[in-house]
C-alpha positions in Angstrom: -24.0 41.2 39.7 -23.0 42.6 35.8 -25.7 40.9 33.6 -24.4 37.8 31.2 -23.3 39.4 28.1 -21.8 42.5 29.3 -18.9 43.7 29.1 -16.7 43.5 32.0 -15.0 46.7 33.5 -11.9 47.1 34.8 -12.3 46.5 37.9 -9.6 46.8 40.9 -9.3 47.2 44.7 -6.1 47.1 46.9 -5.8 47.2 50.8 -5.7 50.9 53.1 -2.4 51.6 52.8 -2.3 50.4 48.8 0.6 47.6 48.4 -1.5 45.4 48.2 -3.3 45.5 45.3 -5.6 43.5 43.0 -7.9 42.9 39.7 -10.7 40.4 38.8 -10.3 39.3 35.4 -13.8 38.6 35.0 -17.2 39.4 36.5 -18.0 37.9 40.1 -19.8 34.3 40.2 -22.3 36.2 42.8 -22.3 39.0 45.3 -23.7 38.8 48.8 -23.8 40.6 52.2 -23.9 38.4 55.1 -26.1 40.0 58.4 -24.7 37.4 60.8 -23.2 37.5 64.5 -19.6 36.6 63.4 -19.5 38.8 60.4 -20.2 42.0 61.8 -17.3 41.2 64.7 -15.1 40.4 61.8 -15.9 43.0 59.9 -16.2 45.9 62.9 -19.0 47.0 61.2 -22.5 46.2 61.0 -22.5 43.6 58.1 -19.6 42.5 55.7 -20.2 42.1 51.9 -18.3 39.7 49.0 -18.0 39.0 46.0 -17.5 35.5 45.1 -14.9 34.5 42.4 -12.7 32.2 41.0 -9.3 32.4 42.3 -7.7 31.6 38.5 -9.3 35.2 37.6 -8.2 37.3 40.3 -4.8 38.8 39.4 -2.4 40.7 42.1 -1.0 43.6 40.5 0.4 45.2 43.6 3.7 45.7 44.5 3.2 43.4 47.7 2.0 39.8 48.0 -0.5 38.6 50.0 -0.1 37.0 53.4 -1.8 33.8 53.9 -3.2 32.6 57.1 -5.5 30.1 58.0 -9.0 30.2 59.9 -10.2 27.0 61.7 -13.7 27.6 62.6 -15.2 25.6 65.1 -16.6 23.0 63.4 -13.2 22.0 61.7 -13.9 24.5 58.4 -10.4 25.9 57.5 -10.1 28.9 55.7 -7.1 31.0 54.2 -7.4 34.8 54.8 -5.0 36.9 52.4 -4.3 40.3 54.2 -1.6 43.4 53.3 1.8 41.7 54.8 2.3 45.8 55.6 -0.9 47.1 57.0 -2.9 43.4 58.0 -5.7 44.4 56.2 -7.7 41.6 54.9 -8.6 41.7 51.4 -10.4 38.5 50.5 -11.1 34.6 52.1 -11.2 31.8 50.5 -14.4 29.5 49.8 -14.3 26.3 53.3 -11.8 24.0 52.4 -11.2 25.3 48.7 -8.8 27.6 47.9 -9.7 27.9 44.4 -13.0 29.9 45.2 -11.9 33.2 46.6 -14.8 36.0 48.3 -13.6 39.1 47.9 -14.0 42.0 50.5 -16.4 44.3 48.7 -15.2 47.4 50.3 -12.0 46.4 49.2 -12.8 47.8 45.7 -11.9 50.8 44.4 -15.3 51.2 43.2 -17.7 49.5 45.4 -20.5 50.6 44.1 -20.1 48.2 41.1 -21.0 45.0 43.4 -24.4 45.6 44.9 -25.4 42.4 46.6 -27.5 40.3 45.2 -28.7 39.1 48.2 -28.4 39.7 52.2 -28.6 36.8 54.4 -28.8 36.0 57.9 -30.8 39.4 58.0 -32.3 38.0 61.7 -29.8 39.1 62.8 -29.6 42.5 61.3 -28.9 45.8 62.7 -32.6 47.3 63.2 -31.5 50.5 61.7 -29.9 49.2 58.9 -32.8 49.5 56.0 -32.9 47.7 52.7 -35.0 48.6 49.5 -37.8 47.0 48.7 -37.0 45.2 46.1 -33.9 43.7 48.1 -33.6 39.9 48.0 -33.4 38.5 51.6 -33.0 35.1 53.6 -33.1 34.9 57.9 -30.2 32.3 56.9 -27.9 31.4 55.0 -28.1 30.8 50.7 -28.4 27.1 49.2 -26.7 27.6 45.9 -28.5 25.6 44.2 -31.7 27.4 44.8 -30.9 31.1 44.8 -28.0 31.5 42.2 -28.1 31.7 38.6 -27.2 28.5 36.4 -24.3 30.8 34.9 -23.2 30.9 38.4 -23.9 27.4 39.5 -21.8 26.1 36.1 -18.5 28.6 37.2 -18.5 27.8 40.4 -18.9 23.7 40.1 -16.5 24.0 37.4 -13.6 25.4 39.9 -14.5 23.7 42.4 -13.8 20.3 39.8 -10.8 21.9 38.4 -9.0 22.0 41.7 -10.2 18.3 42.9 -9.1 16.7 39.6 -5.2 18.7 40.7 -5.3 17.5 44.0 -6.3 13.8 42.5 -3.5 14.8 40.1 -0.7 15.5 42.7 -1.9 12.4 44.5 -1.2 9.9 41.9 2.3 11.9 41.2 3.3 12.1 44.5 2.5 7.9 44.9 4.3 7.0 41.6 7.4 9.0 42.8 7.3 7.2 45.9 6.7 3.6 44.3 9.5 4.1 42.0 12.0 5.4 45.0 11.2 1.7 46.4 11.4 0.1 43.3 14.5 0.7 42.8 17.3 -2.2 42.0 21.2 -1.4 43.0 23.2 -1.2 39.8 26.2 -1.5 41.6 27.5 -3.1 45.3 27.6 -0.9 48.2 31.2 -0.6 50.1 30.1 -3.4 52.8 29.1 -5.8 50.3 32.2 -5.8 48.2 34.2 -5.9 50.8 32.4 -9.0 52.4 33.2 -10.6 48.7 36.6 -9.7 48.9 37.1 -11.4 52.5 35.3 -14.4 51.3 37.6 -15.0 48.2 40.4 -14.5 50.2 39.6 -17.2 52.8 38.4 -19.5 50.0 42.2 -19.5 48.4 43.7 -19.6 52.0 41.8 -22.8 52.5 42.9 -24.1 49.0 46.5 -23.1 49.6 47.2 -25.0 52.7 45.2 -28.2 51.7 47.2 -28.7 48.1 50.3 -28.1 50.2 49.4 -31.1 52.6 48.5 -33.1 49.6 52.1 -32.2 48.0 53.7 -33.5 51.3 51.6 -36.7 52.1 52.6 -37.8 48.0 56.0 -37.1 49.1 55.8 -40.0 51.7 54.4 -42.5 48.9 57.0 -45.7 48.4 57.4 -46.9 45.0 56.1 -50.5 45.7 53.2 -50.8 48.1 50.9 -49.4 50.1 52.2 -46.7 52.5 50.4 -44.8 54.9 50.8 -41.4 56.4 49.0 -40.0 59.1 47.8 -36.5 58.5 45.2 -33.9 60.4 41.9 -33.2 59.2 40.4 -29.6 59.0 38.8 -30.2 62.2 42.3 -31.2 64.0 41.8 -35.2 64.1 44.6 -37.8 63.1 43.7 -39.6 59.7 45.2 -42.2 57.8 46.0 -42.0 54.1 47.2 -44.8 52.4 49.1 -44.6 48.9 49.3 -47.5 46.3 
């Protein structure tokens, strides 16, 4: 990994056919080589080497956009693999469950010699005829970032993770706010069904009022000028009642 403060050269890489190309906009966070059986199988070689960098510091400069696919490991860890849609060569993979951190395959760099691994991990399963230099840093298992990474690398890594989590939280709040606004909307006009019900009620009310008025006029005609006169009429329930006038 380049020393802090050193000018960073233009580092580019590509898939085998060259359709998918990328440029690293800064020095990597950390470089490592993995000799575990999974990396041997997945790489088709005796080990795999990766350069870790923030996703926001990797630019796609080729004619083809990466084809993203999910890779779910047995423990439930989900990674996204970026490959060329034409030659299907994987170029980088995301951090476990976090697309804000990318692990670039060092073999896809135009000049792989630039990114010598800072550490070799899972050397217990290393192929015997692979000889590492005497000053190579090695671990029999996986590394713990807080124990082996430089402080600057840890700071960059944690900053990228924090920004990603903050973006997720902001999106969740925005989605909840939008959903709440949709639920709280108050209708500003009656629906066609409500309008039709109101018109029907008004018509029934006027019909009843007109009927009662007509019955009252008929009864008034039967009233005499000098005394009480009884008249018969039917109420709304059809019963006969007496109406007395004076």
